[in-house]
MMTF fields as JSON, N, C-alpha, C and O atoms, coordinates in Angstrom:
{
  "mmtfVersion": "1.0.0",
  "mmtfProducer": "UNKNOWN",
  "numBonds": 495,
  "numAtoms": 496,
  "numGroups": 124,
  "numChains": 1,
  "numModels": 1,
  "chainsPerModel": [1],
  "groupsPerChain": [124],
  "chainIdList": ["A"],
  "bondAtomList": [4, 2, 8, 6, 12, 10, 16, 14, 20, 18, 24, 22, 28, 26, 32, 30, 36, 34, 40, 38, 44, 42, 48, 46, 52, 50, 56, 54, 60, 58, 64, 62, 68, 66, 72, 70, 76, 74, 80, 78, 84, 82, 88, 86, 92, 90, 96, 94, 100, 98, 104, 102, 108, 106, 112, 110, 116, 114, 120, 118, 124, 122, 128, 126, 132, 130, 136, 134, 140, 138, 144, 142, 148, 146, 152, 150, 156, 154, 160, 158, 164, 162, 168, 166, 172, 170, 176, 174, 180, 178, 184, 182, 188, 186, 192, 190, 196, 194, 200, 198, 204, 202, 208, 206, 212, 210, 216, 214, 220, 218, 224, 222, 228, 226, 232, 230, 236, 234, 240, 238, 244, 242, 248, 246, 252, 250, 256, 254, 260, 258, 264, 262, 268, 266, 272, 270, 276, 274, 280, 278, 284, 282, 288, 286, 292, 290, 296, 294, 300, 298, 304, 302, 308, 306, 312, 310, 316, 314, 320, 318, 324, 322, 328, 326, 332, 330, 336, 334, 340, 338, 344, 342, 348, 346, 352, 350, 356, 354, 360, 358, 364, 362, 368, 366, 372, 370, 376, 374, 380, 378, 384, 382, 388, 386, 392, 390, 396, 394, 400, 398, 404, 402, 408, 406, 412, 410, 416, 414, 420, 418, 424, 422, 428, 426, 432, 430, 436, 434, 440, 438, 444, 442, 448, 446, 452, 450, 456, 454, 460, 458, 464, 462, 468, 466, 472, 470, 476, 474, 480, 478, 484, 482, 488, 486, 492, 490],
  "bondOrderList": [1, 1, 1, 1, 1, 1, 1, 1, 1, 1, 1, 1, 1, 1, 1, 1, 1, 1, 1, 1, 1, 1, 1, 1, 1, 1, 1, 1, 1, 1, 1, 1, 1, 1, 1, 1, 1, 1, 1, 1, 1, 1, 1, 1, 1, 1, 1, 1, 1, 1, 1, 1, 1, 1, 1, 1, 1, 1, 1, 1, 1, 1, 1, 1, 1, 1, 1, 1, 1, 1, 1, 1, 1, 1, 1, 1, 1, 1, 1, 1, 1, 1, 1, 1, 1, 1, 1, 1, 1, 1, 1, 1, 1, 1, 1, 1, 1, 1, 1, 1, 1, 1, 1, 1, 1, 1, 1, 1, 1, 1, 1, 1, 1, 1, 1, 1, 1, 1, 1, 1, 1, 1, 1],
  "groupList": [{"groupName": "MET", "atomNameList": ["N", "CA", "C", "O"], "elementList": ["N", "C", "C", "O"], "formalChargeList": [0, 0, 0, 0], "bondAtomList": [1, 0, 2, 1, 3, 2], "bondOrderList": [1, 1, 2], "singleLetterCode": "M", "chemCompType": "L-PEPTIDE LINKING"}, {"groupName": "HIS", "atomNameList": ["N", "CA", "C", "O"], "elementList": ["N", "C", "C", "O"], "formalChargeList": [0, 0, 0, 0], "bondAtomList": [1, 0, 2, 1, 3, 2], "bondOrderList": [1, 1, 2], "singleLetterCode": "H", "chemCompType": "L-PEPTIDE LINKING"}, {"groupName": "ILE", "atomNameList": ["N", "CA", "C", "O"], "elementList": ["N", "C", "C", "O"], "formalChargeList": [0, 0, 0, 0], "bondAtomList": [1, 0, 2, 1, 3, 2], "bondOrderList": [1, 1, 2], "singleLetterCode": "I", "chemCompType": "L-PEPTIDE LINKING"}, {"groupName": "LEU", "atomNameList": ["N", "CA", "C", "O"], "elementList": ["N", "C", "C", "O"], "formalChargeList": [0, 0, 0, 0], "bondAtomList": [1, 0, 2, 1, 3, 2], "bondOrderList": [1, 1, 2], "singleLetterCode": "L", "chemCompType": "L-PEPTIDE LINKING"}, {"groupName": "ASP", "atomNameList": ["N", "CA", "C", "O"], "elementList": ["N", "C", "C", "O"], "formalChargeList": [0, 0, 0, 0], "bondAtomList": [1, 0, 2, 1, 3, 2], "bondOrderList": [1, 1, 2], "singleLetterCode": "D", "chemCompType": "L-PEPTIDE LINKING"}, {"groupName": "SER", "atomNameList": ["N", "CA", "C", "O"], "elementList": ["N", "C", "C", "O"], "formalChargeList": [0, 0, 0, 0], "bondAtomList": [1, 0, 2, 1, 3, 2], "bondOrderList": [1, 1, 2], "singleLetterCode": "S", "chemCompType": "L-PEPTIDE LINKING"}, {"groupName": "THR", "atomNameList": ["N", "CA", "C", "O"], "elementList": ["N", "C", "C", "O"], "formalChargeList": [0, 0, 0, 0], "bondAtomList": [1, 0, 2, 1, 3, 2], "bondOrderList": [1, 1, 2], "singleLetterCode": "T", "chemCompType": "L-PEPTIDE LINKING"}, {"groupName": "PRO", "atomNameList": ["N", "CA", "C", "O"], "elementList": ["N", "C", "C", "O"], "formalChargeList": [0, 0, 0, 0], "bondAtomList": [1, 0, 2, 1, 3, 2], "bondOrderList": [1, 1, 2], "singleLetterCode": "P", "chemCompType": "L-PEPTIDE LINKING"}, {"groupName": "TYR", "atomNameList": ["N", "CA", "C", "O"], "elementList": ["N", "C", "C", "O"], "formalChargeList": [0, 0, 0, 0], "bondAtomList": [1, 0, 2, 1, 3, 2], "bondOrderList": [1, 1, 2], "singleLetterCode": "Y", "chemCompType": "L-PEPTIDE LINKING"}, {"groupName": "GLN", "atomNameList": ["N", "CA", "C", "O"], "elementList": ["N", "C", "C", "O"], "formalChargeList": [0, 0, 0, 0], "bondAtomList": [1, 0, 2, 1, 3, 2], "bondOrderList": [1, 1, 2], "singleLetterCode": "Q", "chemCompType": "L-PEPTIDE LINKING"}, {"groupName": "ALA", "atomNameList": ["N", "CA", "C", "O"], "elementList": ["N", "C", "C", "O"], "formalChargeList": [0, 0, 0, 0], "bondAtomList": [1, 0, 2, 1, 3, 2], "bondOrderList": [1, 1, 2], "singleLetterCode": "A", "chemCompType": "L-PEPTIDE LINKING"}, {"groupName": "GLU", "atomNameList": ["N", "CA", "C", "O"], "elementList": ["N", "C", "C", "O"], "formalChargeList": [0, 0, 0, 0], "bondAtomList": [1, 0, 2, 1, 3, 2], "bondOrderList": [1, 1, 2], "singleLetterCode": "E", "chemCompType": "L-PEPTIDE LINKING"}, {"groupName": "TRP", "atomNameList": ["N", "CA", "C", "O"], "elementList": ["N", "C", "C", "O"], "formalChargeList": [0, 0, 0, 0], "bondAtomList": [1, 0, 2, 1, 3, 2], "bondOrderList": [1, 1, 2], "singleLetterCode": "W", "chemCompType": "L-PEPTIDE LINKING"}, {"groupName": "ASN", "atomNameList": ["N", "CA", "C", "O"], "elementList": ["N", "C", "C", "O"], "formalChargeList": [0, 0, 0, 0], "bondAtomList": [1, 0, 2, 1, 3, 2], "bondOrderList": [1, 1, 2], "singleLetterCode": "N", "chemCompType": "L-PEPTIDE LINKING"}, {"groupName": "ARG", "atomNameList": ["N", "CA", "C", "O"], "elementList": ["N", "C", "C", "O"], "formalChargeList": [0, 0, 0, 0], "bondAtomList": [1, 0, 2, 1, 3, 2], "bondOrderList": [1, 1, 2], "singleLetterCode": "R", "chemCompType": "L-PEPTIDE LINKING"}, {"groupName": "LYS", "atomNameList": ["N", "CA", "C", "O"], "elementList": ["N", "C", "C", "O"], "formalChargeList": [0, 0, 0, 0], "bondAtomList": [1, 0, 2, 1, 3, 2], "bondOrderList": [1, 1, 2], "singleLetterCode": "K", "chemCompType": "L-PEPTIDE LINKING"}, {"groupName": "VAL", "atomNameList": ["N", "CA", "C", "O"], "elementList": ["N", "C", "C", "O"], "formalChargeList": [0, 0, 0, 0], "bondAtomList": [1, 0, 2, 1, 3, 2], "bondOrderList": [1, 1, 2], "singleLetterCode": "V", "chemCompType": "L-PEPTIDE LINKING"}, {"groupName": "PHE", "atomNameList": ["N", "CA", "C", "O"], "elementList": ["N", "C", "C", "O"], "formalChargeList": [0, 0, 0, 0], "bondAtomList": [1, 0, 2, 1, 3, 2], "bondOrderList": [1, 1, 2], "singleLetterCode": "F", "chemCompType": "L-PEPTIDE LINKING"}, {"groupName": "GLY", "atomNameList": ["N", "CA", "C", "O"], "elementList": ["N", "C", "C", "O"], "formalChargeList": [0, 0, 0, 0], "bondAtomList": [1, 0, 2, 1, 3, 2], "bondOrderList": [1, 1, 2], "singleLetterCode": "G", "chemCompType": "PEPTIDE LINKING"}],
  "groupTypeList": [0, 1, 2, 1, 3, 4, 5, 6, 6, 7, 2, 8, 2, 9, 2, 10, 11, 12, 3, 9, 1, 11, 2, 2, 10, 13, 14, 3, 9, 10, 4, 11, 15, 16, 8, 5, 9, 8, 9, 3, 10, 11, 3, 17, 13, 2, 13, 7, 10, 6, 10, 18, 15, 18, 3, 6, 2, 3, 3, 11, 11, 9, 3, 3, 8, 15, 15, 14, 18, 3, 18, 0, 17, 16, 10, 6, 4, 10, 15, 4, 14, 2, 3, 3, 15, 14, 14, 5, 11, 2, 3, 6, 15, 0, 10, 9, 11, 2, 16, 3, 11, 10, 9, 14, 3, 3, 16, 5, 4, 11, 11, 3, 3, 6, 3, 2, 9, 15, 6, 9, 11, 11, 3, 15],
  "groupIdList": [1, 2, 3, 4, 5, 6, 7, 8, 9, 10, 11, 12, 13, 14, 15, 16, 17, 18, 19, 20, 21, 22, 23, 24, 25, 26, 27, 28, 29, 30, 31, 32, 33, 34, 35, 36, 37, 38, 39, 40, 41, 42, 43, 44, 45, 46, 47, 48, 49, 50, 51, 52, 53, 54, 55, 56, 57, 58, 59, 60, 61, 62, 63, 64, 65, 66, 67, 68, 69, 70, 71, 72, 73, 74, 75, 76, 77, 78, 79, 80, 81, 82, 83, 84, 85, 86, 87, 88, 89, 90, 91, 92, 93, 94, 95, 96, 97, 98, 99, 100, 101, 102, 103, 104, 105, 106, 107, 108, 109, 110, 111, 112, 113, 114, 115, 116, 117, 118, 119, 120, 121, 122, 123, 124],
  "secStructList": [7, 7, 7, 7, 6, 6, 1, 1, 1, 7, 2, 2, 2, 2, 2, 2, 2, 2, 2, 2, 2, 2, 2, 2, 2, 6, 1, 1, 7, 6, 6, 7, 5, 7, 7, 7, 6, 6, 2, 2, 2, 2, 2, 2, 6, 7, 7, 2, 2, 2, 2, 2, 2, 2, 2, 2, 2, 2, 6, 6, 6, 6, 1, 3, 3, 3, 3, 6, 6, 6, 3, 3, 3, 3, 7, 1, 1, 2, 2, 2, 2, 2, 2, 2, 2, 2, 2, 2, 2, 2, 2, 2, 2, 2, 2, 2, 2, 2, 2, 2, 2, 2, 2, 2, 2, 6, 7, 7, 2, 2, 2, 2, 2, 2, 2, 2, 2, 2, 2, 2, 2, 2, 6, 7],
  "xCoordList": [-22.156, -21.894, -23.641, -24.74, -23.033, -24.18, -23.979, -22.777, -24.642, -24.547, -24.561, -25.696, -23.93, -23.972, -24.15, -23.484, -25.372, -26.145, -26.195, -27.063, -25.089, -24.795, -22.955, -22.216, -22.538, -20.994, -20.49, -21.267, -19.275, -19.485, -18.917, -18.264, -18.918, -18.922, -20.159, -21.099, -20.29, -21.505, -22.017, -21.302, -23.414, -24.142, -23.825, -24.021, -23.546, -23.504, -22.22, -22.249, -21.124, -19.755, -19.674, -19.051, -20.356, -20.589, -20.929, -20.037, -22.248, -22.586, -21.348, -21.049, -20.963, -20.256, -18.534, -18.055, -18.214, -17.31, -17.758, -17.132, -19.125, -19.846, -19.949, -19.823, -20.087, -20.186, -18.623, -18.601, -17.328, -16.085, -15.626, -14.733, -15.939, -15.852, -16.607, -16.161, -17.663, -18.421, -17.535, -17.178, -17.083, -16.55, -15.051, -14.411, -14.541, -13.121, -13.644, -13.156, -14.469, -14.642, -15.404, -15.667, -15.58, -16.132, -17.671, -18.099, -18.338, -19.66, -20.56, -21.778, -19.552, -20.201, -18.462, -17.355, -18.706, -18.343, -18.13, -19.223, -16.97, -17.045, -18.327, -19.213, -18.535, -19.999, -21.07, -22.144, -21.146, -22.671, -23.297, -22.666, -24.62, -25.364, -24.999, -24.487, -25.336, -25.493, -26.794, -27.804, -26.777, -28.134, -28.577, -27.612, -30.183, -30.087, -30.225, -30.004, -30.728, -30.185, -31.929, -32.276, -32.933, -34.084, -33.696, -34.025, -33.17, -32.886, -32.281, -32.554, -30.664, -30.195, -30.754, -30.329, -31.857, -32.297, -32.942, -32.794, -33.839, -34.769, -33.539, -33.927, -32.53, -31.834, -31.114, -30.979, -30.786, -30.116, -31.46, -31.41, -32.453, -33.319, -33.3, -33.77, -32.451, -32.144, -33.081, -34.137, -32.496, -33.73, -32.839, -31.63, -33.707, -32.621, -31.645, -30.651, -32.5, -31.435, -29.789, -28.742, -29.788, -28.774, -27.765, -26.543, -28.705, -28.18, -27.53, -26.434, -28.455, -27.868, -26.713, -25.873, -26.86, -25.511, -24.183, -23.138, -24.509, -23.121, -22.944, -22.042, -24.042, -23.659, -22.982, -22.11, -23.369, -22.568, -21.113, -20.387, -20.739, -19.46, -18.972, -18.34, -19.154, -18.327, -18.322, -17.343, -19.759, -19.664, -19.135, -19.095, -18.628, -17.448, -16.03, -15.115, -16.204, -14.781, -14.5, -13.448, -15.909, -15.629, -15.031, -14.117, -15.656, -16.015, -16.913, -16.82, -18.265, -19.73, -19.483, -18.748, -20.331, -21.107, -22.708, -23.198, -23.105, -24.498, -24.859, -24.19, -25.966, -26.221, -27.492, -28.394, -27.513, -29.106, -29.856, -29.889, -31.326, -31.877, -32.267, -33.335, -30.884, -30.675, -30.088, -30.417, -29.579, -28.627, -27.383, -26.811, -26.879, -25.785, -24.958, -25.573, -23.251, -22.611, -21.093, -20.691, -20.793, -19.097, -18.333, -18.707, -17.408, -16.556, -15.573, -15.272, -14.971, -14.013, -13.077, -12.935, -11.87, -11.012, -11.236, -10.464, -12.786, -13.398, -12.109, -11.496, -12.183, -11.658, -10.174, -9.896, -9.742, -7.038, -7.687, -7.081, -8.431, -8.115, -8.464, -7.893, -9.668, -9.924, -8.702, -8.293, -8.22, -7.232, -5.562, -4.853, -5.224, -4.565, -4.472, -3.364, -5.464, -5.765, -5.667, -4.71, -6.655, -6.403, -4.905, -4.44, -3.888, -2.457, -1.849, -1.234, -1.991, -0.965, -1.697, -0.839, -2.463, -2.98, -2.597, -2.082, -2.964, -1.748, -0.728, -0.433, -0.157, 1.451, 2.109, 3.157, 1.092, 1.275, 1.629, 2.481, -0.21, -0.088, 0.87, 1.231, 1.424, 2.6, 3.703, 3.882, 4.18, 5.44, 5.212, 6.213, 4.064, 3.888, 4.652, 5.482, 4.011, 4.193, 5.397, 5.892, 6.302, 7.908, 8.336, 8.719, 8.184, 8.871, 8.824, 9.84, 7.785, 6.924, 7.942, 8.413, 7.781, 8.462, 10.203, 10.968, 10.485, 12.373, 12.475, 13.338, 11.826, 12.381, 11.894, 12.615, 11.107, 11.113, 12.268, 12.752, 12.594, 14.083, 15.27, 16.305, 14.886, 15.922, 17.276, 18.486, 16.447, 17.072, 17.334, 16.254, 18.213, 18.527, 17.946, 17.757, 17.844, 17.438, 17.902, 17.232, 19.459, 20.048, 20.138, 21.301, 19.779, 20.335, 18.487, 18.382, 17.478, 16.138, 15.896, 14.913, 16.808, 16.691, 18.162, 18.545, 18.378, 19.735, 18.716, 18.609, 18.375, 17.268, 16.483, 16.526, 15.291, 14.41, 15.206, 14.919, 16.15, 17.042, 17.297, 17.143, 17.648, 18.345, 17.442, 17.759, 16.182, 14.835, 14.596, 14.634, 14.402, 14.138, 15.032, 14.694, 16.139, 17.632, 16.829, 16.208, 16.64, 16.702, 15.096, 15.004, 14.205, 13.159, 13.183, 12.44, 13.718, 14.011, 13.887, 14.055],
  "yCoordList": [217.267, 216.268, 215.823, 216.358, 214.337, 213.564, 213.563, 213.675, 213.487, 213.216, 211.527, 211.052, 210.967, 209.661, 209.443, 209.747, 208.744, 208.474, 206.89, 206.341, 206.459, 205.31, 205.484, 204.544, 206.861, 206.502, 206.983, 207.686, 206.693, 206.855, 207.899, 208.017, 209.325, 210.924, 211.098, 210.49, 212.018, 212.4, 213.389, 214.129, 213.221, 214.112, 215.618, 216.348, 216.09, 217.269, 218.182, 219.283, 217.213, 216.926, 217.094, 217.952, 216.189, 216.113, 217.578, 218.252, 218.305, 219.336, 220.435, 221.19, 220.273, 220.882, 221.404, 222.491, 220.042, 219.966, 220.186, 220.844, 219.531, 220.326, 221.633, 222.041, 222.198, 223.904, 224.422, 225.006, 224.158, 224.583, 223.869, 224.529, 222.823, 222.601, 223.514, 223.688, 223.957, 225.051, 226.152, 226.72, 226.552, 227.92, 227.764, 228.692, 226.374, 226.241, 226.494, 227.117, 225.908, 225.255, 227.153, 227.326, 228.272, 229.366, 229.09, 229.69, 228.19, 228.018, 228.716, 228.623, 229.493, 230.363, 231.366, 230.851, 232.534, 232.787, 234.089, 234.441, 235.099, 235.895, 236.581, 236.396, 237.207, 237.867, 237.112, 237.699, 236.086, 235.469, 234.794, 234.137, 234.94, 234.313, 232.866, 232.355, 232.11, 230.845, 230.014, 230.524, 228.939, 228.244, 228.343, 228.292, 228.528, 228.282, 226.868, 226.155, 226.599, 225.076, 224.739, 223.837, 225.406, 224.745, 224.286, 223.196, 224.949, 224.736, 223.832, 223.059, 223.473, 222.123, 221.278, 220.196, 221.248, 220.018, 219.275, 218.104, 220.289, 220.363, 219.534, 218.521, 219.969, 219.707, 218.133, 217.289, 218.014, 216.668, 215.769, 214.54, 216.425, 215.601, 214.72, 213.595, 215.703, 215.74, 216.401, 216.805, 216.568, 216.794, 218.113, 218.043, 219.575, 221.325, 221.567, 222.28, 220.467, 220.705, 219.95, 220.422, 219.233, 218.11, 219.213, 219.356, 219.853, 221.034, 222.196, 222.598, 222.798, 223.823, 223.461, 224.207, 222.31, 221.977, 222.2, 222.647, 221.721, 221.517, 223.307, 223.722, 224.065, 225.358, 226.049, 226.866, 225.748, 225.961, 225.635, 226.23, 224.519, 224.314, 225.473, 226.311, 225.701, 226.835, 228.394, 229.14, 228.712, 229.842, 230.014, 231.024, 228.596, 228.707, 229.134, 229.881, 228.455, 228.285, 230.032, 230.539, 230.693, 232.078, 231.795, 232.488, 230.763, 230.907, 231.124, 231.264, 231.259, 232.283, 233.187, 233.223, 233.984, 234.684, 235.497, 235.642, 235.871, 236.27, 237.633, 238.578, 237.822, 239.145, 239.053, 238.273, 240.196, 239.738, 240.335, 241.561, 238.756, 239.08, 238.759, 238.574, 238.806, 238.329, 236.866, 236.287, 236.178, 234.757, 234.967, 236.057, 233.795, 233.965, 233.87, 233.552, 234.243, 235.161, 233.891, 233.194, 234.213, 233.78, 234.828, 235.992, 234.58, 235.306, 235.626, 234.784, 236.967, 237.258, 236.732, 236.771, 235.803, 235.035, 234.172, 233.537, 233.442, 231.835, 230.41, 229.499, 230.947, 230.323, 230.324, 229.394, 230.92, 231.24, 230.144, 229.079, 230.338, 229.769, 228.598, 228.017, 227.736, 226.55, 226.015, 224.874, 226.743, 226.197, 225.919, 224.951, 226.846, 226.457, 225.878, 225.892, 225.38, 224.652, 223.455, 222.685, 223.287, 221.5, 221.305, 220.167, 222.657, 222.227, 221.643, 220.587, 222.558, 221.974, 220.302, 219.567, 219.929, 218.968, 217.859, 216.758, 218.407, 217.097, 217.114, 216.287, 218.196, 218.163, 217.34, 216.695, 217.591, 216.746, 215.554, 215.205, 214.741, 213.595, 213.061, 211.922, 213.596, 213.16, 213.089, 212.007, 213.921, 214.104, 213.186, 212.706, 212.87, 211.357, 210.125, 209.307, 210.342, 208.456, 208.499, 207.645, 209.552, 209.726, 209.083, 207.928, 210.092, 209.633, 208.297, 207.646, 207.845, 206.869, 205.109, 204.021, 205.795, 204.84, 204.864, 203.943, 206.003, 206.206, 205.412, 204.534, 205.541, 205.136, 203.562, 202.73, 203.104, 201.349, 200.59, 199.471, 201.863, 201.47, 201.404, 200.802, 202.478, 203.0, 203.901, 203.739, 204.949, 205.603, 206.975, 207.285, 207.725, 207.697, 209.931, 210.219, 210.592, 211.732, 212.625, 213.256, 212.523, 213.51, 212.327, 212.255, 211.906, 211.071, 211.807, 212.682, 211.426, 211.508, 213.026, 213.437, 214.065, 215.81, 216.096, 216.952, 215.177, 215.125, 214.796, 215.42, 213.991, 213.321, 214.301, 214.704, 215.113, 215.995, 216.898, 217.022, 217.665, 218.91, 218.513, 219.226, 217.466, 216.64, 216.565, 216.612, 216.441, 215.854, 217.768, 218.323, 218.156, 219.6, 220.722, 221.903, 220.234, 220.84, 220.379, 221.264, 219.262, 218.394, 218.618, 218.256, 219.035, 219.581, 221.186, 221.41, 221.925, 223.544, 223.703, 224.798],
  "zCoordList": [83.175, 83.886, 84.337, 84.195, 85.038, 85.599, 87.198, 87.436, 88.213, 89.441, 90.072, 90.04, 90.398, 90.498, 91.788, 92.777, 91.604, 93.016, 93.629, 94.308, 93.18, 93.491, 93.749, 94.042, 93.557, 94.125, 95.49, 96.137, 96.02, 97.708, 97.827, 98.864, 96.639, 96.796, 97.183, 96.671, 98.203, 98.761, 97.564, 96.888, 97.471, 96.079, 96.51, 95.538, 97.25, 98.16, 97.373, 96.824, 97.584, 97.151, 95.25, 94.626, 94.802, 93.139, 92.963, 92.448, 93.354, 93.439, 93.274, 92.349, 94.133, 94.573, 93.156, 92.833, 92.782, 92.099, 90.874, 90.043, 90.63, 89.375, 89.235, 88.08, 89.833, 90.272, 89.643, 88.56, 90.412, 90.218, 88.852, 88.322, 88.192, 86.976, 85.751, 84.617, 86.215, 85.259, 85.28, 84.248, 86.672, 86.34, 85.826, 85.331, 86.022, 85.219, 83.351, 82.408, 83.482, 81.947, 81.186, 79.996, 82.33, 81.685, 81.058, 80.072, 81.724, 81.951, 83.098, 83.25, 83.919, 84.977, 84.872, 84.711, 84.994, 85.213, 86.004, 86.447, 86.419, 87.569, 87.829, 86.995, 88.664, 88.905, 88.264, 88.391, 87.662, 87.219, 88.268, 89.096, 88.27, 88.697, 88.634, 87.639, 89.937, 89.718, 89.832, 90.318, 89.456, 89.537, 90.827, 91.589, 91.716, 93.349, 93.134, 92.155, 94.517, 94.73, 94.772, 95.535, 94.016, 93.471, 92.092, 91.622, 91.644, 90.078, 89.936, 89.018, 91.266, 90.987, 91.337, 90.932, 92.16, 92.218, 91.344, 90.994, 90.967, 89.736, 88.383, 87.8, 88.155, 86.954, 87.202, 86.316, 88.339, 88.866, 89.56, 89.619, 89.984, 90.795, 91.793, 91.962, 92.619, 94.045, 94.648, 94.161, 96.261, 97.24, 97.485, 97.708, 97.406, 97.593, 98.862, 98.998, 99.958, 100.829, 100.306, 100.751, 99.72, 99.608, 98.417, 98.458, 97.456, 96.605, 96.958, 96.568, 97.885, 99.181, 100.14, 100.644, 100.248, 100.699, 100.021, 100.494, 98.614, 97.916, 97.31, 96.583, 97.85, 97.243, 98.289, 97.994, 99.838, 100.836, 101.085, 101.881, 100.232, 100.47, 99.677, 100.319, 98.3, 97.743, 98.313, 98.34, 98.793, 99.875, 101.141, 101.845, 101.385, 102.863, 102.053, 102.402, 100.995, 100.302, 99.805, 99.418, 99.997, 99.332, 97.612, 97.166, 96.829, 95.565, 95.02, 93.801, 95.706, 95.917, 96.871, 97.858, 96.316, 97.45, 96.811, 95.691, 98.182, 98.089, 97.71, 98.13, 96.873, 96.944, 97.603, 97.295, 98.859, 99.55, 99.012, 98.906, 98.146, 98.022, 96.208, 95.624, 95.758, 94.158, 94.407, 93.372, 94.996, 94.937, 94.933, 94.887, 94.987, 94.819, 93.277, 92.259, 93.272, 92.012, 92.452, 93.383, 91.247, 91.151, 91.747, 91.602, 92.336, 92.967, 91.946, 91.1, 91.969, 91.078, 90.384, 89.162, 91.848, 91.541, 91.304, 90.586, 91.893, 92.12, 91.323, 91.879, 89.54, 88.303, 89.251, 90.008, 89.157, 89.166, 90.824, 90.947, 91.564, 92.898, 93.095, 94.019, 92.19, 91.469, 90.877, 91.09, 90.243, 89.192, 90.097, 89.823, 91.044, 91.993, 93.35, 93.886, 93.972, 94.697, 93.681, 93.76, 92.717, 91.962, 91.432, 91.486, 90.773, 90.567, 91.667, 91.515, 93.533, 94.253, 94.63, 95.119, 94.549, 95.092, 93.88, 94.074, 92.642, 91.479, 92.322, 93.185, 91.997, 92.135, 93.313, 93.345, 94.319, 95.206, 96.015, 96.832, 94.952, 94.835, 93.952, 94.249, 92.875, 91.51, 92.86, 93.419, 93.169, 94.299, 95.419, 95.952, 95.855, 96.866, 96.093, 96.49, 94.805, 94.095, 94.259, 94.994, 93.6, 93.009, 94.379, 94.564, 95.294, 96.705, 96.914, 97.158, 96.846, 97.461, 96.528, 96.859, 95.547, 94.162, 94.271, 93.987, 94.692, 94.841, 96.269, 96.255, 97.382, 98.723, 98.265, 98.815, 97.609, 97.34, 96.688, 96.861, 95.676, 94.544, 95.362, 95.078, 97.027, 97.655, 97.131, 97.291, 96.413, 95.729, 96.691, 97.193, 97.033, 98.069, 97.723, 96.541, 98.324, 98.546, 97.444, 96.626, 97.631, 96.575, 95.522, 95.128, 95.258, 93.501, 93.17, 92.31, 93.779, 93.088, 93.13, 92.513, 93.896, 93.537, 92.1, 91.302, 92.41, 91.221, 89.474, 88.418, 89.81, 88.561, 88.237, 87.075, 89.488, 89.155, 88.653, 87.462, 88.984, 88.097, 86.695, 85.703, 86.729, 85.458, 84.628, 83.439, 84.968, 84.023, 83.456, 82.358, 84.6, 84.149, 83.568, 83.485, 83.204, 82.51, 81.539, 80.95, 81.179, 79.635, 78.902, 77.729, 79.38, 79.756, 79.181, 78.226, 79.53, 79.258, 77.46, 76.923]
}
C-alpha cells in the first residue's frame, strides 16, 4: 500500500488503516511486534510523529498493546474486532442506501421488510 500525500484522508489515518489491512491479511498476526514509528516513517517517507499518531489510534482502539522497552504488538483479538467493525460499517451503509432508495420509491416499511425476508428465503 502507498500513502497518498495528496489525499483528503490524513496520513496518520492512512497509516492506521494500512496497519489494520496488514492485520486482516495476516501479514501481522496476534502478539507479533509491529513496526516502530521510525520504521513506518522510513517506509513511507513521512515524519515519525505522523507515524506515531497512526500507531496511537490503534493503541487507543486496543488493537495494539505496548510491552515496556520492547515496542508495540498486535492484540490477540485485533483481527476479529477489525472484521466485526468493518462488517458493521458496510452493512449499516448498505442498509441506509436501501432505506433511502425505498423512501424515494415510496415503498412502505412493511413492504420493504417483506421484500428483505423474501430475498433472504430465496437465497437460502
